[in-house]
N, C-alpha and C positions, 0 to 999 in steps of 0.2 A: 538913311544908313546905306543903302544899295549904291547910292552915288559915291559914298566916301570908300566902300569896297572896291568899286571899279577904278576910282582914282589911284587906289593904293596898288591895285594890280597892275595898272598901266605904269606906274612909277617902277614897279620892280622890273618890269619887261625892259623899261629904258635903262635901268641900272645894270643889267647884265653886259657881259662882255660882247663887243661887237661881232666877234668872229663865231660865236656860236649860232647854230642852225638849230631852229625849231623842228622837232621830229613828230611824225604823225604817230599816235596812239596805236597799238597793237590790238585794242579792243574798240572796234569801230561798229556802230550799230549799222545793219543793213536792212533793206526792205525784204520781207519774207517773199520767197519764191513759191506761189502755190503750184505751180506746174510741176514740181518735183518735191514731193511732201518727204518730210524727215521720217522715214519708216521706222528707224531704229527708236527715235523718240516716241513714236506712236505706239510701237510694241512694247516699249518700256513702261509707259504710262498705263496700257491695258494690262499688263501682267502685274504690275504693282497693284492696281485696283483689284484684280481677281485674288491675287495673294492676300490682301487686306480683307476682302470678304470671306475668303476662307477660313482665315483666323478668327473672324468675328463669329461665324457659325460655330465653329469649333469651341470657343470660348463660351458661347451661349448654350451649348449643349452641355458642357461641363457644368456651368452654373445651375442649370436646370436639374441635373443629376443631384448636384449637392443640395439644392433645395429640397427636393423630393426625399433624399436621405434623412435631412434634418427634421422635415415634417413626419417621417414615419418614426424617428426617434423620439420625437416630441410626444406622439401620442402613446408611445409604449410605456405602460405604467407599471410594468412588473417590478416589484422590489426585490426578488430573488435575482435577478440579473445582475444588479450592480453591488 
């Protein structure tokens, strides 16, 4: 199957007009440069992580408060309130 695809790709290249020049893609993979870290990316990653943790703790506290409210409501057996 892979050989057939390579052959078809080669035939397509041969069928193109001879005057066309193949261009290099704008999206080229490069080796990472560890001497100059991407501080914007590092900051973005850490700030996103911190924001997610803050939202997690906030949601947890709201859930605990709701749980405690429902437990008190469940234990309240007064018939005059309702």
